[in-house]
DOVOMAR-567260 format. One record per residue (C-alpha): residue number from 1; residue in one letter; z, x, y. Coordinates in Angstrom, 1 decimal, padded with zeros to 4 digits. Each point is the difference from the previous one (the first is absolute). Example, Ala and Ser with C-alpha at 12.3 -4.5 7.8 and 13.67 -1.06 7.14 Angstrom:
2
REC   pos   code       pz       px       py
REC     1      A    007.8    012.3   -004.5
REC     2      S   -000.7    001.4    003.4
***
This chain:
449
REC   pos   code       pz       px       py
REC     1      M   -143.0   -017.2   -023.4
REC     2      L   -001.4   -003.6   -000.1
REC     3      G   -003.6    001.0    000.7
REC     4      L    000.0    002.4   -002.9
REC     5      A    001.6   -002.5   -002.3
REC     6      L   -002.7   -002.6    000.8
REC     7      L   -002.7    002.6   -000.5
REC     8      A    001.4    000.9   -003.3
REC     9      A    000.0   -003.7   -001.0
REC    10      G   -003.5   -000.5    001.3
REC    11      A   -001.2    002.9   -002.1
REC    12      A    001.7   -001.1   -003.2
REC    13      V   -002.2   -000.1   -003.0
REC    14      A   -001.2   -003.4   -001.0
REC    15      P    000.0   -000.8   -003.7
REC    16      A   -003.4   -000.5   -001.7
REC    17      P   -000.2   -003.0   -002.3
REC    18      A   -000.4    001.0   -003.6
REC    19      A    000.8   -001.5   -003.4
REC    20      A    003.1    001.4   -001.7
REC    21      P   -001.1    002.6   -002.7
REC    22      R    001.2   -000.3   -003.6
REC    23      P    000.9    003.0   -002.0
REC    24      S   -001.7    000.8   -003.3
REC    25      C    002.4    001.2   -002.8
REC    26      D   -000.6    001.3   -003.5
REC    27      G    003.6    000.1   -001.2
REC    28      K    000.7    003.5    001.1
REC    29      T   -001.4    000.3    003.5
REC    30      C   -001.1   -002.4    002.7
REC    31      E   -003.0    000.5    002.3
REC    32      L   -000.5   -001.7    003.3
REC    33      K   -003.5   -000.1    001.5
REC    34      L   -000.3   -000.7    003.7
REC    35      T   -003.0   -000.7    002.1
REC    36      G   -000.3    001.7    003.3
REC    37      D    001.2   -003.2    001.9
REC    38      Q    003.0   -000.3   -002.4
REC    39      L    000.9    003.6    000.4
REC    40      L   -000.1   -000.4    003.8
REC    41      S    002.0   -003.2   -000.1
REC    42      A    002.7    001.7   -002.2
REC    43      A    000.1    003.1    002.3
REC    44      E    000.4   -002.2    003.1
REC    45      K    002.7   -002.1   -001.6
REC    46      L    002.1    003.2   -000.8
REC    47      V   -000.6    001.3    003.5
REC    48      R    001.2   -003.2    001.6
REC    49      Q    003.1    000.2   -002.2
REC    50      R    000.4    003.7    001.2
REC    51      R   -000.2    001.2   -003.6
REC    52      F   -002.0    003.0    001.2
REC    53      A    000.5    002.3   -003.0
REC    54      E   -001.3   -002.7   -002.4
REC    55      A   -002.9   -000.9    002.3
REC    56      Q   -001.2    003.6    000.4
REC    57      P   -001.7    000.4   -003.5
REC    58      L   -001.9   -003.3    000.7
REC    59      I   -001.0    001.2    003.4
REC    60      D   -001.3    003.3   -001.4
REC    61      A   -001.9   -001.8   -002.6
REC    62      L   -001.7   -002.2    002.6
REC    63      G   -001.1    003.2    001.8
REC    64      T   -002.1    001.0   -002.9
REC    65      V   -002.2   -003.1    000.4
REC    66      P   -002.4    000.4    003.0
REC    67      R    000.1   -003.7    000.7
REC    68      Y    003.7    000.1    000.6
REC    69      R    000.3    003.3    001.7
REC    70      I    000.8   -001.5    003.5
REC    71      Q    002.7   -002.3   -001.5
REC    72      S    001.5    003.0   -001.8
REC    73      L    000.1    002.1    003.1
REC    74      F    001.5   -002.8    002.0
REC    75      L    002.8   -000.6   -002.5
REC    76      T    000.5    003.8   -000.2
REC    77      G    000.5    000.2    003.7
REC    78      Y    002.2   -003.1    000.2
REC    79      V    002.3    001.4   -002.8
REC    80      A    000.1    003.4    001.7
REC    81      V    001.0   -001.4    003.4
REC    82      E    002.6   -002.3   -001.5
REC    83      S    001.4    003.1   -001.9
REC    84      G    000.1    002.1    003.1
REC    85      R   -002.9    002.3   -000.9
REC    86      Y   -001.8   -000.5    003.3
REC    87      D   -002.5    002.9   -000.3
REC    88      D   -001.2   -001.4   -003.4
REC    89      A   -000.3   -003.4    001.5
REC    90      E   -002.0    001.2    003.0
REC    91      N   -002.4    001.9   -002.3
REC    92      A   -000.6   -003.1   -002.2
REC    93      F   -000.7   -002.3    003.0
REC    94      R   -002.2    002.6    001.7
REC    95      E   -002.1    000.4   -003.2
REC    96      I   -000.7   -003.7    000.0
REC    97      L   -000.9    000.0    003.7
REC    98      N   -002.2    003.0   -000.5
REC    99      G   -002.2   -002.1   -002.2
REC   100      D    000.3   -003.2    002.0
REC   101      P    001.4    000.3    003.6
REC   102      K    000.0   -003.8    000.4
REC   103      Q    002.8   -000.7   -002.4
REC   104      T    002.4   -001.5    002.5
REC   105      R    002.8   -000.7   -002.5
REC   106      V    000.0    003.7   -001.0
REC   107      R   -000.1    001.1    003.6
REC   108      L    003.1   -002.0    000.7
REC   109      E    001.8    001.7   -002.8
REC   110      L   -001.2    003.5    001.2
REC   111      A    001.3   -000.8    003.5
REC   112      R    003.4   -001.1   -001.5
REC   113      V    000.2    003.3   -001.9
REC   114      L   -000.8    002.0    003.1
REC   115      M    002.7   -001.9    001.9
REC   116      L    002.5    000.9   -002.7
REC   117      K   -001.1    003.7    000.2
REC   118      G    000.6   -000.1    003.7
REC   119      E   -003.7    000.5    000.9
REC   120      R    000.1   -002.8    002.5
REC   121      E   -003.2    001.0    001.9
REC   122      A   -002.1   -000.1   -003.2
REC   123      A    001.7   -003.3   -001.1
REC   124      D   -000.8   -001.6    003.3
REC   125      H   -003.7    001.0   -000.4
REC   126      H   -000.2   -001.7   -003.4
REC   127      F    001.8   -003.1    001.1
REC   128      R   -002.4   -000.2    002.9
REC   129      L   -003.0    000.2   -002.3
REC   130      A    001.5   -002.6   -002.4
REC   131      S    000.6   -002.4    002.9
REC   132      Q   -003.8   -000.4    000.4
REC   133      D   -000.3   -001.8   -003.3
REC   134      K   -000.6   -003.7    000.9
REC   135      S    001.1   -001.2   -003.4
REC   136      L    003.6    001.1    000.5
REC   137      P    002.5   -002.8   -000.2
REC   138      P    001.5   -000.8    003.4
REC   139      E    003.5    001.1   -001.1
REC   140      I   -001.2    003.4   -001.1
REC   141      A   -002.0    000.5    003.2
REC   142      A    003.1   -000.9    002.0
REC   143      T    002.0    002.5   -002.1
REC   144      I   -002.5    002.8    000.7
REC   145      R    000.3   -000.6    003.7
REC   146      S    003.8    000.1   -000.3
REC   147      V    000.0    003.2   -002.0
REC   148      R   -002.4    001.7    002.4
REC   149      G    002.4   -000.9    002.9
REC   150      I    002.8    001.6   -001.9
REC   151      I   -002.1    003.1   -000.6
REC   152      R   -000.7    000.3    003.7
REC   153      D    003.6   -000.3    000.9
REC   154      Q    001.3    002.4   -002.7
REC   155      R   -002.9    002.6    000.1
REC   156      A    001.8    003.2    000.8
REC   157      W   -002.5    002.9   -000.3
REC   158      R   -003.4    001.1   -001.2
REC   159      F   -001.7    003.3   -000.6
REC   160      S   -003.3    001.2   -001.3
REC   161      F   -001.9    003.2    000.1
REC   162      D   -003.2    001.6   -001.4
REC   163      F   -001.7    003.3   -000.1
REC   164      G   -003.4    001.3   -001.1
REC   165      A   -003.3    001.5    001.2
REC   166      A   -002.7   -001.2    002.3
REC   167      P   -003.5    001.4    000.3
REC   168      D   -001.3   -000.7    003.5
REC   169      T   -003.4    000.3    001.7
REC   170      N    001.5    000.5    003.5
REC   171      I    003.4    001.6    000.0
REC   172      N   -000.3    000.9    003.7
REC   173      N   -001.1   -003.5    001.0
REC   174      A   -002.9    001.6    001.8
REC   175      T   -003.4   -001.3    001.2
REC   176      S   -002.9   -000.6   -002.3
REC   177      A   -002.4    001.1    002.7
REC   178      E   -002.0    003.2   -000.1
REC   179      Q   -000.4    000.3    003.7
REC   180      V    001.3   -001.8    003.2
REC   181      D   -001.5   -000.7    003.4
REC   182      L    002.1    001.4    002.9
REC   183      L   -000.4   -001.1    003.6
REC   184      V   -000.5    003.3    001.8
REC   185      S   -000.9   -001.7    003.3
REC   186      P   -000.8   -003.5    001.2
REC   187      N   -003.0   -001.4   -002.0
REC   188      N   -000.2    003.2   -001.9
REC   189      R    001.0   -000.1   -003.7
REC   190      Q   -000.4    003.0   -002.2
REC   191      P    000.4    000.1   -003.8
REC   192      F    002.4    002.6   -001.5
REC   193      M    000.4    000.9   -003.6
REC   194      L    003.6   -000.3   -001.3
REC   195      N    001.9    003.0   -001.3
REC   196      P    000.6   -000.4   -003.8
REC   197      D    003.8   -000.2    000.6
REC   198      A   -000.6   -003.2    002.0
REC   199      K   -001.8   -001.8   -002.8
REC   200      A    001.5   -002.0   -002.9
REC   201      Q    001.5    002.2   -002.7
REC   202      S    000.8   -001.2   -003.6
REC   203      G    003.0    001.0   -002.0
REC   204      L    002.7   -000.9   -002.5
REC   205      G    003.4   -001.0    001.3
REC   206      L    003.4   -000.3   -001.7
REC   207      V    001.4   -003.4    001.1
REC   208      A    003.4   -001.7   -000.2
REC   209      S    001.5   -003.1    001.6
REC   210      F    003.2   -002.0    000.0
REC   211      S    001.3   -003.3    001.2
REC   212      A    003.7   -000.9    000.2
REC   213      G    002.0   -002.8    001.5
REC   214      A    003.5   -001.4    000.1
REC   215      R    001.2   -003.4    001.0
REC   216      L    003.8   -000.1    000.7
REC   217      R    001.2   -003.6    000.2
REC   218      Q    002.5   -000.6    002.8
REC   219      S    000.3   -003.7   -000.1
REC   220      D   -001.8   -003.1   -001.2
REC   221      R   -002.5    000.3    003.0
REC   222      L    000.1    003.7    000.8
REC   223      A   -001.0    003.2   -001.9
REC   224      L   -000.7    003.6    001.0
REC   225      L   -003.4    001.4   -001.0
REC   226      A   -000.8    003.6   -000.5
REC   227      D   -003.5    001.2   -001.0
REC   228      A   -001.5    003.4   -000.6
REC   229      D   -003.6    000.9   -000.9
REC   230      G   -001.8    003.3   -000.4
REC   231      Q   -003.5    001.3   -000.9
REC   232      F   -000.8    003.6   -000.6
REC   233      T   -003.4    001.8   -000.6
REC   234      H   -000.2    003.7   -000.4
REC   235      Y   -003.2    002.1   -000.5
REC   236      G   -000.8    003.6   -000.7
REC   237      N   -000.7    000.4    003.7
REC   238      S    003.3   -000.9    001.6
REC   239      D   -001.8   -000.8    003.3
REC   240      F   -000.9   -003.4   -001.4
REC   241      N    003.4   -000.9   -001.5
REC   242      D    000.9   -003.6    001.0
REC   243      D    003.6   -001.2   -000.2
REC   244      V    001.5   -003.2    001.4
REC   245      V    003.6   -001.3   -000.1
REC   246      Q    001.2   -003.3    001.5
REC   247      L    003.5   -001.5    000.3
REC   248      A    001.0   -003.5    001.1
REC   249      V    003.5   -001.4    000.4
REC   250      G    001.2   -003.4    001.4
REC   251      P    001.3   -003.5   -000.6
REC   252      E   -001.6   -002.9   -001.8
REC   253      F    000.9   -003.5    001.0
REC   254      K   -000.4   -002.8   -002.5
REC   255      L   -001.2   -003.2    001.7
REC   256      S   -000.2   -002.1   -003.1
REC   257      T   -000.4    000.5   -003.8
REC   258      S   -003.7    000.9    000.5
REC   259      R   -000.2    001.5    003.5
REC   260      S    001.4    003.2    001.5
REC   261      V   -000.4    002.2    003.1
REC   262      S    000.6    003.7    000.2
REC   263      V    000.4    002.6    002.8
REC   264      Q   -000.2    003.7   -000.9
REC   265      A    000.1    003.3    001.8
REC   266      V   -002.8    002.2   -001.2
REC   267      A   -000.6    003.7   -000.1
REC   268      L   -003.1    001.8   -001.4
REC   269      Q   -000.8    003.6   -000.4
REC   270      H   -003.7    001.0   -000.8
REC   271      W   -000.8    003.7   -000.7
REC   272      Y   -003.6    001.2   -000.3
REC   273      G   -000.6    003.6   -000.9
REC   274      G    003.7    000.6    000.4
REC   275      K    000.0   -001.2    003.7
REC   276      T    001.4   -003.2    001.4
REC   277      A   -003.0   -002.2    000.4
REC   278      Q    002.1   -003.1    000.9
REC   279      Q    003.7   -000.5    000.6
REC   280      Q    000.8   -003.7    000.6
REC   281      V    003.1   -002.0    000.9
REC   282      G    000.0   -003.7    000.6
REC   283      V    000.9   -003.5   -001.2
REC   284      K   -001.7   -002.4   -002.3
REC   285      T    000.7   -003.7   -000.6
REC   286      G   -001.1   -002.2   -002.8
REC   287      F    000.0   -003.6   -001.1
REC   288      Q   -000.5   -001.2   -003.6
REC   289      A   -000.3   -003.4   -001.4
REC   290      L   -000.3   -000.9   -003.7
REC   291      L   -002.0   -003.1   -000.7
REC   292      D   -000.6   -002.1   -003.2
REC   293      K   -002.1    001.2   -002.9
REC   294      G    000.4    003.7    000.6
REC   295      Q   -001.2    000.0    003.6
REC   296      R    001.4    002.3    002.7
REC   297      V   -000.6    000.5    003.7
REC   298      G    001.1    003.0    002.0
REC   299      L   -000.2    001.1    003.7
REC   300      Q    000.9    003.4    001.4
REC   301      A    000.0    001.6    003.4
REC   302      D    000.5    003.7    000.6
REC   303      V    000.6    002.1    003.1
REC   304      R    000.2    003.8   -000.2
REC   305      H    000.0    003.1    002.2
REC   306      T   -002.1    002.9   -001.2
REC   307      D    000.3    003.7    000.6
REC   308      S   -002.3    002.7   -001.4
REC   309      S   -000.1    003.8   -000.2
REC   310      F   -003.8   -000.2    000.3
REC   311      G    000.3   -000.6    003.7
REC   312      D    001.2   -002.5    002.7
REC   313      S   -003.3   -001.9   -000.3
REC   314      Y    001.3   -001.5   -003.3
REC   315      T    003.4   -001.0    001.5
REC   316      G    000.6   -003.6    000.9
REC   317      W    000.8   -003.5   -001.3
REC   318      Q   -001.3   -001.9   -003.0
REC   319      Y    000.2   -003.8   -000.4
REC   320      S   -001.1   -001.9   -003.1
REC   321      S    000.3   -003.4   -001.5
REC   322      Y   -000.9   -001.4   -003.5
REC   323      A   -000.3   -003.5   -001.5
REC   324      T   -000.2   -000.2   -003.8
REC   325      Y   -000.5   -002.9   -002.5
REC   326      E    000.5    000.4   -003.7
REC   327      R   -000.3   -002.4   -003.0
REC   328      V   -000.1    000.1   -003.7
REC   329      V   -003.4   -000.8   -001.5
REC   330      M   -001.2   -000.4   -003.6
REC   331      R    003.7    000.2   -001.0
REC   332      T    000.1    003.8   -000.3
REC   333      M   -001.6    001.2    003.2
REC   334      I    001.2    000.2    003.6
REC   335      A   -002.6   -000.3    002.8
REC   336      S    000.7    001.0    003.6
REC   337      A   -001.6   -000.2    003.4
REC   338      S    001.3    001.7    003.1
REC   339      L   -001.0    000.4    003.7
REC   340      F    001.1    002.8    002.2
REC   341      A   -000.2    001.3    003.5
REC   342      R    001.0    003.4    001.3
REC   343      R    000.2    001.6    003.4
REC   344      E    000.4    003.7    000.7
REC   345      S    000.9    000.8    003.6
REC   346      L   -000.1    003.8    000.2
REC   347      H    000.0    002.5    002.8
REC   348      S   -003.7    000.5   -000.5
REC   349      D   -002.2   -003.1    000.9
REC   350      G   -002.7    001.4   -002.2
REC   351      L    002.4   -000.2   -003.1
REC   352      S    001.7   -003.3    001.0
REC   353      N   -001.5   -002.9   -001.9
REC   354      T    000.3   -003.6   -001.2
REC   355      E   -000.8   -000.9   -003.6
REC   356      G   -000.2   -003.3   -001.9
REC   357      G   -001.0   -000.9   -003.5
REC   358      F    000.8   -001.6   -003.3
REC   359      N    000.8    000.9   -003.6
REC   360      L   -000.6   -002.0   -003.2
REC   361      G    001.3    000.8   -003.5
REC   362      I    000.8   -001.3   -003.4
REC   363      G    002.0    001.6   -002.8
REC   364      G    002.0   -000.8   -003.1
REC   365      E    000.1    000.1   -003.7
REC   366      L   -002.9    000.0   -002.4
REC   367      S   -000.1    000.0   -003.8
REC   368      H    000.8    003.1   -002.1
REC   369      G    002.9    001.0    002.3
REC   370      L   -002.2    000.8    003.0
REC   371      N    001.0   -000.4    003.6
REC   372      A   -002.9    000.0    002.4
REC   373      G   -000.6   -000.5    003.7
REC   374      L   -002.9   -000.1    002.5
REC   375      S    000.3    000.0    003.8
REC   376      G   -002.1    000.7    003.0
REC   377      G    000.0   -000.2    003.8
REC   378      L   -002.0    000.1    003.1
REC   379      S    001.0    000.8    003.6
REC   380      Y   -001.4    000.8    003.4
REC   381      A    001.6    002.4    002.5
REC   382      A   -001.0    000.2    003.7
REC   383      Y    001.2    003.0    002.1
REC   384      D    001.0   -000.2    003.6
REC   385      A   -002.2    002.7    001.5
REC   386      P   -002.8    002.4   -001.0
REC   387      I    000.5    003.6   -001.0
REC   388      L   -002.5    001.5    002.5
REC   389      F   -000.6    003.0   -002.2
REC   390      F   -001.8   -002.4   -002.4
REC   391      S   -001.2   -003.0    001.9
REC   392      D    000.2   -002.1    003.2
REC   393      D    000.8   -003.0   -002.2
REC   394      A    003.5   -000.7   -001.4
REC   395      R    000.4    000.5   -003.8
REC   396      H    000.0   -002.9   -002.4
REC   397      D    000.4    000.1   -003.7
REC   398      F   -000.7   -002.3   -003.0
REC   399      R    002.3    000.8   -002.9
REC   400      A   -000.1   -001.1   -003.6
REC   401      S    002.1    000.7   -003.1
REC   402      V    000.0   -000.9   -003.7
REC   403      R    002.7    000.6   -002.5
REC   404      A   -000.1   -000.6   -003.8
REC   405      Y    003.0    000.4   -002.2
REC   406      L    000.5    000.0   -003.8
REC   407      G    003.3    000.6   -001.7
REC   408      L    001.2   -000.1   -003.6
REC   409      R    003.6   -001.3    000.3
REC   410      S    000.1   -000.6   -003.8
REC   411      V   -000.1    003.8   -000.6
REC   412      R    003.2    001.8    000.9
REC   413      V    000.6    003.7   -000.5
REC   414      L    003.6    000.9    000.9
REC   415      G    000.0   -003.1    002.2
REC   416      F   -003.2    000.9    001.8
REC   417      S   -003.2   -002.1   -000.1
REC   418      P   -003.5    001.3    000.8
REC   419      S   -002.3   -001.3    002.7
REC   420      I   -003.2    000.9    001.8
REC   421      T   -000.9   -001.0    003.6
REC   422      Y   -003.3    000.3    001.8
REC   423      T   -000.2   -000.2    003.7
REC   424      F   -002.9    000.2    002.4
REC   425      T    000.2    000.1    003.8
REC   426      H   -002.8   -000.1    002.5
REC   427      N    000.0    000.5    003.7
REC   428      G   -003.2   -000.8    002.0
REC   429      S    000.1    001.0    003.6
REC   430      N   -002.3    000.2    003.0
REC   431      Y    001.4    003.6    000.2
REC   432      T   -001.8    001.9   -002.8
REC   433      L    002.9    002.4   -000.4
REC   434      Y    002.3   -002.9   -001.2
REC   435      N   -002.4   -001.3   -002.7
REC   436      S    001.7    000.7   -003.3
REC   437      D    000.2   -001.1   -003.7
REC   438      R    002.7    000.8   -002.4
REC   439      H    000.3   -000.7   -003.8
REC   440      R    003.2    000.7   -001.8
REC   441      I    001.1   -000.6   -003.6
REC   442      R    003.8    000.2   -000.7
REC   443      F    001.2    000.5   -003.6
REC   444      A    003.7   -000.6   -000.1
REC   445      L    003.1   -000.7   -002.2
REC   446      A    002.4   -002.5    001.5
REC   447      H    003.6   -000.9   -000.7
REC   448      Y    001.6   -003.2    001.2
REC   449      F    003.8   -000.6    000.1
***
């Protein structure tokens, strides 16, 4: 593949200038003393000549000198990938990036290794980060764009899953209020204490999730997309178990090398406490454009019909739209901003509502093999009609959420990497019953294919 060949050439090790060393002989033995620069130059020369067995002792010797540790790891990884030992090469390049995530040259080699291992999604991620480096020669930047286009065309499938435990301050997503005011007659409001079962309850849940997708290429401009996602949370009290599965299938049309449109049929099943809280079928459409320097724009529209075993009041239609902008910042982080609008037209006017808001986020690689992310959002929801049991005024909510993530991808136990995620959600309403706060910490082990 031309792109890979150019990347390999671009990552070739440049020789370091050094004076030719002279051996010292005493008649029986000869001793050759090399400075660090001379040792590096000799190792690089042997690597360029593909004399890997002769180069390895010199590379190992370089590794014992802290000043040349990075050069030793780079040559180790380069020799490993050229020898077909892709796992060893990946480990060497990741060790360098763990210490300095801004090593673009190393990141290009890591992306090449991941391509050779068939991990195209991961390879595309690292090519995208590398493309942010403004010092890249134009020909290498063009090659990265070409290779990313090939990855998008040939990407066949993806799968990841995780499992763990999550302590939660509000497993029943209940009110934080101690009492509520009820409208017993016009202009007559009376406070009522809530039953303990109606208040927020804390607990520890067992959690798991998965995300899978397949892209079946039909022609140069047409592919079939299939996506499946699931989230599962189970508690000691099964009344609060929360499980969601979603499937989406449909065609993707390639408009150009960087723009595509997709149309998918969607089905969602949401169980709460073992009962069907939501059963949805519908259609979603999406548009995606890849811009220069790791930027991406996405638009999505979604229409679904909802049924619920909790009553006809929750049955109706849901309409939503999203606009998202992403870009690589600081060479190793991806920042995003999104706007959304959602409309729920249900049989009950008191439950029907229109919501709009935004989300901001940033995440990526830090030193020491850490992956981190921080995001938050705000929204406002206005309901169509009052629930007269509570008020003569229609309900309106202000909603806020914060999410912080920390993962250690450099640590792998049987292919799994540990992570911790903290989420906080707040709902502030003019109906006291719907005021709520929820804190959750998720400890998980994740595996990516």
